[in-house]
Backbone as a printed PyTorch tensor [residue, N CA C, xyz], in Angstrom:
tensor([[[-132.6460,  -62.4200,   40.8270],
         [-132.9820,  -61.1450,   40.1800],
         [-134.3430,  -60.6900,   40.6650]],

        [[-134.5250,  -59.3930,   40.8370],
         [-135.8190,  -58.8730,   41.2630],
         [-136.1590,  -57.6400,   40.4510]],

        [[-137.4530,  -57.3230,   40.4160],
         [-137.9120,  -56.1160,   39.7460],
         [-138.8160,  -55.3730,   40.7050]],

        [[-138.9150,  -54.0670,   40.5250],
         [-139.8020,  -53.2550,   41.3470],
         [-140.8670,  -52.6690,   40.4460]],

        [[-142.1130,  -52.8150,   40.8350],
         [-143.2140,  -52.2510,   40.0680],
         [-144.3050,  -51.7950,   41.0080]],

        [[-145.3100,  -51.1470,   40.4590],
         [-146.4250,  -50.6860,   41.2720],
         [-147.5690,  -51.6640,   41.1160]],

        [[-148.0760,  -52.1420,   42.2440],
         [-149.1210,  -53.1570,   42.2460],
         [-150.4660,  -52.5370,   41.9120]],

        [[-151.4900,  -53.4140,   41.7380],
         [-152.8210,  -52.9360,   41.3740],
         [-153.4500,  -52.0810,   42.4610]],

        [[-152.9610,  -52.2180,   43.7100],
         [-153.4940,  -51.3970,   44.7960],
         [-152.6420,  -50.1550,   45.0530]],

        [[-151.6720,  -49.8920,   44.1790],
         [-150.8700,  -48.6820,   44.2860],
         [-149.5880,  -48.8150,   45.0670]],

        [[-149.3320,  -50.0020,   45.6520],
         [-148.1190,  -50.1870,   46.4340],
         [-146.9620,  -50.6020,   45.5390]],

        [[-145.7440,  -50.1680,   45.9190],
         [-144.5550,  -50.6530,   45.2360],
         [-144.2860,  -52.0790,   45.6860]],

        [[-143.9820,  -52.9470,   44.7390],
         [-143.6930,  -54.3380,   45.0760],
         [-142.3870,  -54.7440,   44.4160]],

        [[-141.6360,  -55.5710,   45.1180],
         [-140.4100,  -56.1420,   44.5730],
         [-140.6750,  -57.6140,   44.3280]],

        [[-140.4380,  -58.0510,   43.1070],
         [-140.7750,  -59.4140,   42.7180],
         [-139.5420,  -60.1490,   42.2280]],

        [[-139.4240,  -61.4300,   42.6500],
         [-138.3710,  -62.2890,   42.1350],
         [-138.8810,  -62.9870,   40.8910]],

        [[-138.1050,  -62.9250,   39.8310],
         [-138.5120,  -63.5440,   38.5790],
         [-138.2340,  -65.0370,   38.6040]],

        [[-139.1440,  -65.8050,   37.9940],
         [-138.8860,  -67.2100,   37.7740],
         [-137.6460,  -67.3290,   36.8990]],

        [[-136.8110,  -68.3420,   37.1530],
         [-135.6020,  -68.5220,   36.3660],
         [-135.9370,  -68.5920,   34.8870]],

        [[-135.2240,  -67.8310,   34.0990],
         [-135.5290,  -67.7750,   32.6760],
         [-134.2520,  -67.4910,   31.8870]],

        [[-134.2870,  -67.8290,   30.6170],
         [-133.1370,  -67.5640,   29.7640],
         [-133.3870,  -66.3550,   28.8830]],

        [[-134.5890,  -65.8370,   28.8800],
         [-134.9340,  -64.6300,   28.1310],
         [-136.1640,  -64.0290,   28.7820]],

        [[-136.4400,  -62.7690,   28.4670],
         [-137.5420,  -62.0710,   29.1110],
         [-138.8680,  -62.7860,   28.9100]],

        [[-139.0650,  -63.3630,   27.7300],
         [-140.3300,  -64.0150,   27.4150],
         [-140.2320,  -65.5310,   27.5260]],

        [[-139.3710,  -66.0190,   28.4050],
         [-139.1530,  -67.4520,   28.5680],
         [-139.1890,  -67.8120,   30.0420]],

        [[-139.8360,  -68.9160,   30.3730],
         [-139.8750,  -69.4280,   31.7370],
         [-139.3400,  -70.8490,   31.7050]],

        [[-138.3840,  -71.1400,   32.5790],
         [-137.7490,  -72.4380,   32.5840],
         [-136.3790,  -72.3420,   31.9250]],

        [[-135.8510,  -73.5090,   31.4890],
         [-136.4570,  -74.8390,   31.5350],
         [-136.4860,  -75.4170,   32.9420]],

        [[-137.4730,  -76.2800,   33.1700],
         [-137.6510,  -76.9180,   34.4670],
         [-137.9630,  -78.3960,   34.2460]],

        [[-137.3250,  -79.2420,   35.0370],
         [-137.5910,  -80.6750,   34.9770],
         [-138.8010,  -80.9840,   35.8450]],

        [[-139.8500,  -81.5200,   35.2250],
         [-141.0910,  -81.8260,   35.9420],
         [-141.5400,  -83.2330,   35.5580]],

        [[-141.6020,  -84.1140,   36.5290],
         [-142.0530,  -85.4920,   36.2960],
         [-141.3360,  -86.1330,   35.1130]],

        [[-140.0330,  -85.9490,   35.0540],
         [-139.2300,  -86.6100,   34.0440],
         [-139.1270,  -85.9090,   32.7090]],

        [[-139.7630,  -84.7620,   32.5590],
         [-139.7340,  -84.0200,   31.2960],
         [-139.2310,  -82.6030,   31.5410]],

        [[-138.3340,  -82.1290,   30.6920],
         [-137.8560,  -80.7540,   30.7780],
         [-138.8010,  -79.8570,   29.9860]],

        [[-139.4090,  -78.8930,   30.6820],
         [-140.4360,  -78.0400,   30.0790],
         [-139.9390,  -76.6020,   30.0040]],

        [[-140.2170,  -75.9790,   28.8850],
         [-139.8800,  -74.5770,   28.6660],
         [-141.1240,  -73.8470,   28.1870]],

        [[-141.3810,  -72.6830,   28.7450],
         [-142.4580,  -71.8100,   28.2740],
         [-141.8230,  -70.6410,   27.5330]],

        [[-142.2990,  -70.3950,   26.3230],
         [-141.7180,  -69.3260,   25.5050],
         [-142.7360,  -68.8560,   24.4760]],

        [[-142.3640,  -67.8180,   23.7410],
         [-143.2030,  -67.3470,   22.6490],
         [-143.2160,  -68.3850,   21.5190]],

        [[-144.3500,  -68.4800,   20.8620],
         [-144.4700,  -69.3980,   19.7290],
         [-143.6990,  -68.8710,   18.5260]],

        [[-143.2470,  -69.8020,   17.6960],
         [-142.5330,  -69.4670,   16.4700],
         [-143.2550,  -70.1060,   15.2870]],

        [[-143.0970,  -69.5120,   14.1270],
         [-143.6710,  -70.1020,   12.9200],
         [-143.1770,  -71.5380,   12.7520]],

        [[-141.9090,  -71.7710,   13.0800],
         [-141.3070,  -73.0940,   12.9010],
         [-141.8840,  -74.1540,   13.8310]],

        [[-142.6730,  -73.7490,   14.8300],
         [-143.3210,  -74.7180,   15.7190],
         [-144.5370,  -75.3750,   15.0680]],

        [[-144.9000,  -74.9330,   13.8690],
         [-146.1260,  -75.4010,   13.2410],
         [-146.2930,  -76.9090,   13.1810]],

        [[-145.3320,  -77.6590,   12.6470],
         [-145.5070,  -79.1140,   12.5750],
         [-145.6900,  -79.7720,   13.9390]],

        [[-144.9360,  -79.3250,   14.9420],
         [-145.0670,  -79.9110,   16.2770],
         [-146.4130,  -79.5570,   16.8990]],

        [[-146.8650,  -78.3250,   16.6880],
         [-148.1860,  -77.9150,   17.1940],
         [-149.2780,  -78.7280,   16.5230]],

        [[-149.1930,  -78.8960,   15.2200],
         [-150.2100,  -79.6470,   14.4860],
         [-150.2470,  -81.1030,   14.9510]],

        [[-149.0790,  -81.6950,   15.1480],
         [-149.0320,  -83.0800,   15.6170],
         [-149.6800,  -83.2170,   16.9910]],

        [[-149.4100,  -82.2550,   17.8760],
         [-149.9990,  -82.2980,   19.2160],
         [-151.5140,  -82.1550,   19.1620]],

        [[-151.9880,  -81.2160,   18.3630],
         [-153.4300,  -80.9930,   18.2740],
         [-154.1500,  -82.1720,   17.6210]],

        [[-153.5220,  -82.7970,   16.6340],
         [-154.1490,  -83.9460,   15.9820],
         [-154.2450,  -85.1370,   16.9240]],

        [[-153.2320,  -85.3350,   17.7590],
         [-153.2630,  -86.4670,   18.6980],
         [-154.4270,  -86.3560,   19.6700]],

        [[-154.7880,  -85.1310,   20.0350],
         [-155.8580,  -84.9190,   21.0110],
         [-157.0270,  -84.1720,   20.3910]],

        [[-157.2600,  -84.3990,   19.1130],
         [-158.2660,  -83.6250,   18.3770],
         [-159.6480,  -83.7250,   19.0000]],

        [[-160.0940,  -84.9220,   19.3310],
         [-161.4500,  -85.0880,   19.8610],
         [-161.6220,  -84.3650,   21.1950]],

        [[-160.6020,  -84.3970,   22.0240],
         [-160.6880,  -83.7640,   23.3490],
         [-160.6310,  -82.2460,   23.2590]],

        [[-159.8380,  -81.7210,   22.3290],
         [-159.6200,  -80.2780,   22.2610],
         [-160.5980,  -79.5510,   21.3470]],

        [[-161.2130,  -80.2740,   20.4250],
         [-162.0690,  -79.6320,   19.4260],
         [-163.1930,  -78.7790,   20.0290]],

        [[-163.9240,  -79.2340,   21.0600],
         [-165.0530,  -78.4270,   21.5510],
         [-164.6620,  -77.0100,   21.9670]],

        [[-163.4850,  -76.8540,   22.5620],
         [-163.0780,  -75.5300,   23.0440],
         [-162.1890,  -74.7780,   22.0650]],

        [[-161.4270,  -75.5090,   21.2520],
         [-160.4050,  -74.8470,   20.4430],
         [-160.5800,  -75.0370,   18.9410]],

        [[-161.6490,  -75.6820,   18.5170],
         [-161.9120,  -75.8310,   17.0950],
         [-161.0980,  -76.9400,   16.4600]],

        [[-161.2950,  -77.1150,   15.1520],
         [-160.6520,  -78.2430,   14.4780],
         [-159.7370,  -77.8270,   13.3310]],

        [[-159.4440,  -76.5490,   13.2110],
         [-158.5400,  -76.1010,   12.1540],
         [-157.1040,  -76.1930,   12.6650]],

        [[-156.4270,  -77.2620,   12.2960],
         [-155.0570,  -77.4740,   12.7640],
         [-154.0870,  -77.5360,   11.5790]],

        [[-154.4080,  -76.8130,   10.5300],
         [-153.5100,  -76.7420,    9.3810],
         [-152.3150,  -75.8520,    9.7080]],

        [[-151.2610,  -76.0150,    8.9360],
         [-150.0920,  -75.1600,    9.1270],
         [-150.4140,  -73.7070,    8.7960]],

        [[-151.3230,  -73.5010,    7.8550],
         [-151.7600,  -72.1360,    7.5470],
         [-152.4380,  -71.5050,    8.7540]],

        [[-153.2820,  -72.2890,    9.4320],
         [-153.9490,  -71.7930,   10.6400],
         [-152.9260,  -71.4300,   11.7080]],

        [[-151.8660,  -72.2290,   11.8100],
         [-150.8320,  -71.9390,   12.7980],
         [-150.1220,  -70.6210,   12.4890]],

        [[-149.7640,  -70.4120,   11.2500],
         [-149.0900,  -69.1670,   10.8780],
         [-149.9820,  -67.9720,   11.2040]],

        [[-151.2570,  -68.0580,   10.8580],
         [-152.1890,  -66.9740,   11.1600],
         [-152.2980,  -66.7640,   12.6720]],

        [[-152.3440,  -67.8560,   13.4130],
         [-152.4330,  -67.8040,   14.8720],
         [-151.2270,  -67.0720,   15.4620]],

        [[-150.0410,  -67.4400,   15.0240],
         [-148.8250,  -66.8220,   15.5500],
         [-148.7660,  -65.3370,   15.1910]],

        [[-149.0830,  -65.0010,   13.9570],
         [-149.0170,  -63.6020,   13.5340],
         [-150.0560,  -62.7460,   14.2590]],

        [[-151.2580,  -63.2850,   14.4430],
         [-152.2860,  -62.5480,   15.1810],
         [-151.8750,  -62.3520,   16.6390]],

        [[-151.2930,  -63.3910,   17.2400],
         [-150.8360,  -63.2700,   18.6210],
         [-149.7300,  -62.2280,   18.7490]],

        [[-148.8270,  -62.2100,   17.7900],
         [-147.7420,  -61.2260,   17.8370],
         [-148.2880,  -59.8060,   17.7560]],

        [[-149.2610,  -59.6050,   16.8930],
         [-149.8520,  -58.2690,   16.7630],
         [-150.5490,  -57.8580,   18.0560]],

        [[-151.3380,  -58.7820,   18.6290],
         [-152.0510,  -58.4780,   19.8700],
         [-151.0820,  -58.2640,   21.0250]],

        [[-149.9900,  -59.0210,   21.0410],
         [-148.9760,  -58.8340,   22.0780],
         [-148.3430,  -57.4550,   21.9580]],

        [[-148.0480,  -57.0570,   20.7420],
         [-147.4670,  -55.7370,   20.5180],
         [-148.3820,  -54.6030,   20.9330]],

        [[-149.6950,  -54.8490,   20.9070],
         [-150.6790,  -53.8540,   21.3140],
         [-150.9790,  -53.9160,   22.8100]],

        [[-150.3120,  -54.8230,   23.5240],
         [-150.5260,  -54.9510,   24.9560],
         [-151.8190,  -55.6350,   25.3310]],

        [[-152.3750,  -56.4290,   24.4160],
         [-153.6630,  -57.0760,   24.6550],
         [-153.5440,  -58.5700,   24.9320]],

        [[-152.3460,  -59.1360,   24.8020],
         [-152.1920,  -60.5780,   24.9000],
         [-150.8090,  -60.9150,   25.4350]],

        [[-150.7490,  -61.9880,   26.2290],
         [-149.4710,  -62.5430,   26.6790],
         [-149.5340,  -64.0560,   26.4540]],

        [[-149.0740,  -64.5400,   25.2970],
         [-149.1590,  -65.9620,   24.9870],
         [-147.8430,  -66.6960,   25.2510]],

        [[-147.9630,  -67.9270,   25.7520],
         [-146.8000,  -68.7790,   25.9670],
         [-147.0700,  -70.1630,   25.3880]],

        [[-146.0500,  -70.7300,   24.7750],
         [-146.1090,  -72.0870,   24.2470],
         [-145.2690,  -72.9770,   25.1490]],

        [[-145.8030,  -74.1410,   25.5190],
         [-145.0700,  -75.1040,   26.3420],
         [-144.4480,  -76.1570,   25.4360]],

        [[-143.1330,  -76.3170,   25.5380],
         [-142.4240,  -77.3090,   24.7290],
         [-141.4780,  -78.1010,   25.6230]],

        [[-141.1240,  -79.3220,   25.1630],
         [-140.1150,  -80.0810,   25.8880],
         [-138.7530,  -79.8670,   25.2400]],

        [[-137.7270,  -80.5410,   25.7720],
         [-136.3770,  -80.2860,   25.2770],
         [-136.1070,  -80.9040,   23.9140]],

        [[-137.0740,  -81.6430,   23.3770],
         [-136.9470,  -82.1770,   22.0240],
         [-137.7860,  -81.3880,   21.0190]],

        [[-138.4210,  -80.3220,   21.4940],
         [-139.2040,  -79.4760,   20.6040],
         [-140.6460,  -79.8890,   20.4280]],

        [[-141.0860,  -80.9260,   21.1590],
         [-142.4880,  -81.3200,   21.0880],
         [-143.3560,  -80.2880,   21.8020]],

        [[-144.4680,  -79.9510,   21.2070],
         [-145.3940,  -79.0120,   21.8350],
         [-146.2310,  -79.7480,   22.8730]],

        [[-146.2630,  -79.1950,   24.0870],
         [-147.0310,  -79.7780,   25.1850],
         [-148.3320,  -79.0370,   25.4300]],

        [[-148.4420,  -77.8150,   24.9200],
         [-149.6630,  -77.0450,   25.1150],
         [-149.4250,  -75.5580,   24.9380]],

        [[-150.4600,  -74.8020,   25.2150],
         [-150.3990,  -73.3400,   25.1560],
         [-151.0870,  -72.7580,   26.3880]],

        [[-150.5710,  -71.6480,   26.8680],
         [-151.2090,  -70.9020,   27.9550],
         [-151.1960,  -69.4320,   27.5470]],

        [[-152.3770,  -68.8860,   27.3280],
         [-152.5100,  -67.5360,   26.7870],
         [-153.3410,  -66.6740,   27.7200]],

        [[-152.8880,  -65.4510,   27.9480],
         [-153.6100,  -64.5020,   28.7850],
         [-154.0810,  -63.3310,   27.9260]],

        [[-155.3930,  -63.1290,   27.8710],
         [-155.9730,  -61.9670,   27.2030],
         [-156.1380,  -60.8620,   28.2330]],

        [[-155.7130,  -59.6580,   27.9030],
         [-155.6980,  -58.5530,   28.8580],
         [-156.8080,  -57.5600,   28.5470]],

        [[-157.6490,  -57.3020,   29.5470],
         [-158.7570,  -56.3590,   29.4120],
         [-158.3110,  -55.0100,   29.9620]],

        [[-158.1520,  -54.0430,   29.0910],
         [-157.6500,  -52.7370,   29.5270],
         [-158.6380,  -52.0190,   30.4320]],

        [[-159.9160,  -52.2620,   30.2520],
         [-160.9160,  -51.5560,   31.0580],
         [-160.9040,  -52.0400,   32.5030]],

        [[-160.9690,  -53.3560,   32.6950],
         [-161.0340,  -53.9090,   34.0510],
         [-159.6630,  -54.2130,   34.6300]],

        [[-158.6710,  -54.3670,   33.7650],
         [-157.3450,  -54.7630,   34.2140],
         [-157.1730,  -56.2540,   34.3850]],

        [[-158.2600,  -57.0220,   34.2120],
         [-158.2010,  -58.4650,   34.4060],
         [-157.4350,  -59.1460,   33.2810]],

        [[-156.9000,  -60.3140,   33.5970],
         [-156.2850,  -61.1840,   32.5970],
         [-157.0940,  -62.4700,   32.5380]],

        [[-157.5000,  -62.8610,   31.3360],
         [-158.2580,  -64.0990,   31.1640],
         [-157.3440,  -65.1800,   30.6070]],

        [[-157.3150,  -66.3130,   31.2870],
         [-156.4360,  -67.4130,   30.9180],
         [-157.1640,  -68.4230,   30.0430]],

        [[-156.5280,  -68.8060,   28.9570],
         [-156.9890,  -69.8990,   28.1040],
         [-155.8300,  -70.8720,   27.9600]],

        [[-156.0870,  -72.1620,   28.2050],
         [-154.9760,  -73.1130,   28.2410],
         [-155.4050,  -74.4810,   27.7470]],

        [[-154.4950,  -75.1540,   27.0760],
         [-154.6750,  -76.5640,   26.7630],
         [-153.3240,  -77.2590,   26.8670]],

        [[-153.3690,  -78.5320,   27.2040],
         [-152.1700,  -79.3600,   27.2080],
         [-152.4980,  -80.7000,   26.5700]],

        [[-151.4810,  -81.3610,   26.0790],
         [-151.6870,  -82.6810,   25.4880],
         [-152.0200,  -83.6820,   26.5910]],

        [[-152.7170,  -84.7390,   26.2220],
         [-153.1590,  -85.7190,   27.2140],
         [-151.9980,  -86.4660,   27.8530]],

        [[-150.8330,  -86.4640,   27.1990],
         [-149.6790,  -87.1760,   27.7470],
         [-149.0350,  -86.4460,   28.9200]],

        [[-149.3470,  -85.1720,   29.1240],
         [-148.7730,  -84.4550,   30.2590],
         [-149.3640,  -84.9790,   31.5560]],

        [[-148.5380,  -85.0550,   32.5870],
         [-149.0050,  -85.4920,   33.8990],
         [-149.7210,  -84.3370,   34.5960]],

        [[-150.5270,  -84.6290,   35.6280],
         [-151.1440,  -83.5340,   36.3870],
         [-150.1100,  -82.5500,   36.9340]],

        [[-148.9650,  -83.0850,   37.3750],
         [-147.9220,  -82.2050,   37.8920],
         [-147.3490,  -81.2900,   36.8330]],

        [[-147.1940,  -81.7980,   35.6180],
         [-146.6800,  -80.9760,   34.5220],
         [-147.6760,  -79.8970,   34.1180]],

        [[-148.9540,  -80.2740,   34.0320],
         [-149.9800,  -79.2940,   33.6730],
         [-150.0710,  -78.1970,   34.7270]],

        [[-150.0220,  -78.5960,   35.9950],
         [-150.0680,  -77.6100,   37.0750],
         [-148.8530,  -76.6950,   37.0150]],

        [[-147.6790,  -77.2620,   36.7460],
         [-146.4760,  -76.4260,   36.6650],
         [-146.6180,  -75.4010,   35.5540]],

        [[-147.1740,  -75.8050,   34.4260],
         [-147.3130,  -74.8850,   33.2930],
         [-148.1720,  -73.6840,   33.6750]],

        [[-149.3490,  -73.9300,   34.2570],
         [-150.2230,  -72.7900,   34.5620],
         [-149.6890,  -71.9790,   35.7340]],

        [[-149.1130,  -72.6390,   36.7370],
         [-148.5550,  -71.9130,   37.8790],
         [-147.4070,  -71.0070,   37.4260]],

        [[-146.5050,  -71.5560,   36.6310],
         [-145.3470,  -70.7810,   36.1800],
         [-145.7610,  -69.6550,   35.2460]],

        [[-146.7310,  -69.9350,   34.3750],
         [-147.2180,  -68.8950,   33.4680],
         [-147.9120,  -67.7810,   34.2430]],

        [[-148.7260,  -68.1480,   35.2340],
         [-149.4320,  -67.1450,   36.0310],
         [-148.4530,  -66.2810,   36.8210]],

        [[-147.4550,  -66.9080,   37.4280],
         [-146.4570,  -66.1470,   38.1790],
         [-145.6830,  -65.2120,   37.2550]],

        [[-145.2900,  -65.7230,   36.1050],
         [-144.5920,  -64.8960,   35.1090],
         [-145.4270,  -63.6800,   34.7450]],

        [[-146.7230,  -63.8860,   34.5250],
         [-147.5950,  -62.7760,   34.1360],
         [-147.7230,  -61.7560,   35.2600]],

        [[-147.9700,  -62.2140,   36.4850],
         [-148.2010,  -61.2910,   37.5930],
         [-146.9420,  -60.5100,   37.9500]],

        [[-145.7780,  -61.1000,   37.7570],
         [-144.5440,  -60.3670,   38.0240],
         [-144.1860,  -59.4450,   36.8600]],

        [[-144.6150,  -59.8140,   35.6750],
         [-144.3780,  -58.9830,   34.4930],
         [-145.3390,  -57.8000,   34.4640]],

        [[-146.5590,  -58.0320,   34.9280],
         [-147.6040,  -57.0000,   34.9090],
         [-148.2440,  -56.9190,   36.3030]],

        [[-147.5770,  -56.2740,   37.2580],
         [-148.0450,  -56.2790,   38.6490],
         [-149.3440,  -55.5230,   38.8880]],

        [[-149.8420,  -54.7620,   37.9030],
         [-151.1020,  -54.0380,   38.1050],
         [-152.3280,  -54.9190,   37.8920]],

        [[-152.1510,  -56.1310,   37.3870],
         [-153.2940,  -57.0330,   37.1810],
         [-153.8600,  -57.4500,   38.5360]],

        [[-155.1490,  -57.2060,   38.8040],
         [-155.7130,  -57.5800,   40.1010],
         [-156.0960,  -59.0530,   40.1910]],

        [[-156.5650,  -59.6180,   39.0760],
         [-157.0290,  -61.0050,   39.0630],
         [-156.6840,  -61.6490,   37.7260]],

        [[-156.4340,  -62.9470,   37.7780],
         [-156.4720,  -63.7850,   36.5800],
         [-157.7580,  -64.5900,   36.6610]],

        [[-158.5430,  -64.5800,   35.5960],
         [-159.7750,  -65.3600,   35.5670],
         [-159.6540,  -66.4410,   34.4960]],

        [[-160.3460,  -67.5550,   34.7360],
         [-160.2990,  -68.6820,   33.8020],
         [-161.7060,  -69.2390,   33.6410]],

        [[-162.4160,  -68.8900,   32.5680],
         [-163.7440,  -69.4570,   32.3180],
         [-163.6100,  -70.9060,   31.8300]],

        [[-164.4150,  -71.7930,   32.4070],
         [-164.3880,  -73.2100,   32.0340],
         [-165.8160,  -73.6770,   31.8050]],

        [[-166.0760,  -74.2790,   30.6550],
         [-167.4190,  -74.7680,   30.3540],
         [-167.8680,  -75.7640,   31.4200]],

        [[-169.1190,  -75.6290,   31.8700],
         [-169.6190,  -76.5180,   32.9200],
         [-169.6470,  -77.9680,   32.4580]],

        [[-169.6990,  -78.1830,   31.1630],
         [-169.6890,  -79.5450,   30.6280],
         [-168.2760,  -80.0860,   30.4430]],

        [[-167.2890,  -79.3150,   30.8910],
         [-165.8830,  -79.7230,   30.7910],
         [-165.2500,  -79.6700,   32.1790]],

        [[-165.5240,  -80.6650,   33.0320],
         [-165.0630,  -80.6080,   34.4210],
         [-163.5830,  -80.9000,   34.6040]],

        [[-162.9040,  -81.3380,   33.5540],
         [-161.5130,  -81.7550,   33.6770],
         [-160.5720,  -80.7470,   34.3080]],

        [[-160.6180,  -79.4490,   33.9270],
         [-159.6470,  -78.4940,   34.4630],
         [-159.8280,  -78.1470,   35.9380]],

        [[-160.9300,  -78.5160,   36.5550],
         [-161.2190,  -78.0660,   37.9220],
         [-160.1290,  -78.4760,   38.9060]],

        [[-159.6870,  -79.7210,   38.8360],
         [-158.6740,  -80.1860,   39.7910],
         [-157.3620,  -79.4390,   39.6000]],

        [[-156.9730,  -79.2280,   38.3450],
         [-155.7350,  -78.5140,   38.0640],
         [-155.8070,  -77.0700,   38.5420]],

        [[-156.9330,  -76.4120,   38.3120],
         [-157.0800,  -75.0290,   38.7470],
         [-157.0500,  -74.9290,   40.2700]],

        [[-157.7040,  -75.8620,   40.9400],
         [-157.6820,  -75.8750,   42.4020],
         [-156.2620,  -76.0650,   42.9210]],

        [[-155.5330,  -77.0100,   42.3270],
         [-154.1570,  -77.2630,   42.7470],
         [-153.2600,  -76.0610,   42.5000]],

        [[-153.6350,  -75.2290,   41.5370],
         [-152.8310,  -74.0560,   41.1870],
         [-153.1880,  -72.8270,   42.0110]],

        [[-154.1950,  -72.9360,   42.8750],
         [-154.5710,  -71.8230,   43.7350],
         [-155.7610,  -71.0180,   43.2780]],

        [[-156.3740,  -71.3960,   42.1550],
         [-157.5820,  -70.7060,   41.6970],
         [-158.7680,  -71.1080,   42.5670]],

        [[-159.7480,  -70.2160,   42.6500],
         [-160.9920,  -70.5130,   43.3510],
         [-162.1650,  -70.2780,   42.4150]],

        [[-163.1930,  -71.1020,   42.5710],
         [-164.3870,  -70.9420,   41.7410],
         [-165.2110,  -69.7930,   42.2950]],

        [[-165.4740,  -68.7940,   41.4470],
         [-166.0820,  -67.5610,   41.9370],
         [-167.5160,  -67.3570,   41.4920]],

        [[-167.8800,  -67.8160,   40.3090],
         [-169.2110,  -67.5210,   39.7790],
         [-169.4790,  -68.4250,   38.5820]],

        [[-170.6910,  -68.3030,   38.0520],
         [-171.0220,  -68.9770,   36.8050],
         [-171.6470,  -67.9610,   35.8670]],

        [[-171.1810,  -67.9440,   34.6330],
         [-171.7050,  -67.0240,   33.6210],
         [-172.5740,  -67.8060,   32.6490]],

        [[-173.8270,  -67.3990,   32.5110],
         [-174.7760,  -68.1040,   31.6580],
         [-174.4420,  -67.8970,   30.1840]],

        [[-174.3580,  -69.0010,   29.4670],
         [-174.1340,  -68.9820,   28.0180],
         [-173.0340,  -67.9780,   27.6340]],

        [[-171.9420,  -68.0650,   28.3230],
         [-170.8600,  -67.0900,   28.1400],
         [-170.2930,  -67.1160,   26.7260]],

        [[-170.0910,  -68.3140,   26.2070],
         [-169.5270,  -68.4540,   24.8640],
         [-169.7980,  -69.8570,   24.3430]],

        [[-169.4100,  -70.0760,   23.0920],
         [-169.6630,  -71.3760,   22.4800],
         [-168.7150,  -72.4310,   23.0420]],

        [[-169.2510,  -73.6150,   23.2540],
         [-168.4490,  -74.7940,   23.5730],
         [-169.0400,  -75.9380,   22.7770]],

        [[-168.2360,  -76.5370,   21.9200],
         [-168.7120,  -77.5650,   20.9930],
         [-169.8370,  -77.0270,   20.1150]],

        [[-169.7250,  -75.7340,   19.7630],
         [-170.6690,  -75.1210,   18.8470],
         [-171.9710,  -74.6570,   19.4540]],

        [[-172.1020,  -74.7530,   20.7860],
         [-173.3600,  -74.4180,   21.4540],
         [-173.0950,  -73.3810,   22.5460]],

        [[-173.9260,  -72.3230,   22.6800],
         [-173.7700,  -71.3910,   23.7990],
         [-173.8530,  -72.1510,   25.1260]],

        [[-172.8430,  -71.9930,   25.9590],
         [-172.6920,  -72.8440,   27.1350],
         [-172.3820,  -72.0160,   28.3770]],

        [[-172.9660,  -72.4310,   29.5120],
         [-172.6200,  -71.8200,   30.7950],
         [-171.1570,  -72.1310,   31.1190]],

        [[-170.4940,  -71.1720,   31.7410],
         [-169.0930,  -71.3500,   32.1310],
         [-168.9120,  -71.0050,   33.6090]],

        [[-168.2060,  -71.8700,   34.3310],
         [-167.7440,  -71.5200,   35.6700],
         [-166.5660,  -70.5600,   35.5370]],

        [[-166.5430,  -69.5480,   36.3910],
         [-165.4570,  -68.5700,   36.3770],
         [-164.5410,  -68.8370,   37.5620]],

        [[-163.3260,  -69.2370,   37.2590],
         [-162.2990,  -69.4320,   38.2810],
         [-161.4240,  -68.1790,   38.3230]],

        [[-160.8910,  -67.8710,   39.5030],
         [-160.0900,  -66.6550,   39.6080],
         [-158.9020,  -66.8600,   40.5480]],

        [[-157.8580,  -66.0990,   40.2820],
         [-156.6440,  -66.1040,   41.0960],
         [-156.2870,  -64.6560,   41.3860]],

        [[-156.2730,  -64.2850,   42.6550],
         [-156.0000,  -62.8980,   43.0280],
         [-154.5010,  -62.6310,   43.0520]],

        [[-154.1310,  -61.4370,   42.6680],
         [-152.7310,  -61.0220,   42.6770],
         [-152.4010,  -60.3980,   44.0280]],

        [[-151.9410,  -61.2230,   44.9510],
         [-151.5230,  -60.7600,   46.2710],
         [-150.1270,  -61.3050,   46.5620]],

        [[-149.4020,  -60.7100,   47.5190],
         [-148.0840,  -61.2470,   47.8720],
         [-148.1470,  -62.7110,   48.2980]],

        [[-149.1720,  -63.0750,   49.0650],
         [-149.2900,  -64.4620,   49.5210],
         [-149.5110,  -65.4150,   48.3540]],

        [[-150.3430,  -65.0100,   47.4140],
         [-150.5970,  -65.8570,   46.2440],
         [-149.3330,  -65.9970,   45.4070]],

        [[-148.6300,  -64.9060,   45.1710],
         [-147.4090,  -64.9880,   44.3730],
         [-146.3650,  -65.8690,   45.0450]],

        [[-146.2720,  -65.7930,   46.3590],
         [-145.3110,  -66.6360,   47.0670],
         [-145.6900,  -68.1080,   46.9480]],

        [[-146.9790,  -68.4000,   47.0200],
         [-147.4200,  -69.7890,   46.8500],
         [-147.1220,  -70.2750,   45.4350]],

        [[-147.3240,  -69.4190,   44.4570],
         [-146.9980,  -69.7900,   43.0850],
         [-145.5050,  -70.0760,   42.9360]],

        [[-144.6670,  -69.2870,   43.5940],
         [-143.2230,  -69.5240,   43.5310],
         [-142.8720,  -70.8930,   44.0970]],

        [[-143.4910,  -71.2250,   45.2140],
         [-143.2240,  -72.5270,   45.8360],
         [-143.6530,  -73.6550,   44.9060]],

        [[-144.8460,  -73.5330,   44.3350],
         [-145.3410,  -74.5680,   43.4290],
         [-144.4760,  -74.6660,   42.1740]],

        [[-144.0610,  -73.5210,   41.6360],
         [-143.2550,  -73.5280,   40.4160],
         [-141.8740,  -74.1210,   40.6500]],

        [[-141.3680,  -73.9510,   41.8660],
         [-140.0390,  -74.4800,   42.1850],
         [-140.0600,  -75.9890,   42.3840]],

        [[-141.2770,  -76.5410,   42.5540],
         [-141.3930,  -77.9860,   42.7490],
         [-141.0120,  -78.4040,   44.1530]]])
């Protein structure tokens, strides 16, 4: 299946969609022994999300906070739905075929610049290949869904070097550093800015990586 849209540089582009069972779903795909599906979050995912966040609470708390109650999840899902309806957000939840939550990959859309900012976390049990597949597939889904986006950017706290290898493997490049961009572990922190350009070559590389 393909779609035709106008790219950020004004050209018409024809894009092949990642295999999906619904418009807002990517996968399922078998990656390193686990079947992974990216889809919109549901209220009913609350217990699985809470279990995932609690297992990795110490690792995730600095960037994502420590409120992992079911009430927080309901508020999170409802706020995301509202922002999605306003065209300001494209959130995806990563789950396996047993319904366990593996992580989240969310893109915030800046109407002024056209940029998409990626925020992502995965559970520590995911392999590097699985984590890379999640961000690669989510990024490709976004760029084919919204071809006018010129760049995806991913700010990463300088004190959190873990995502660098995954971002590099996914085709992102380190572009700049923003001083005290936002809080990390409760403290204003410098962030490295990683970016992925929306070009035909980049999208083709993402397709290859997503296909495994």
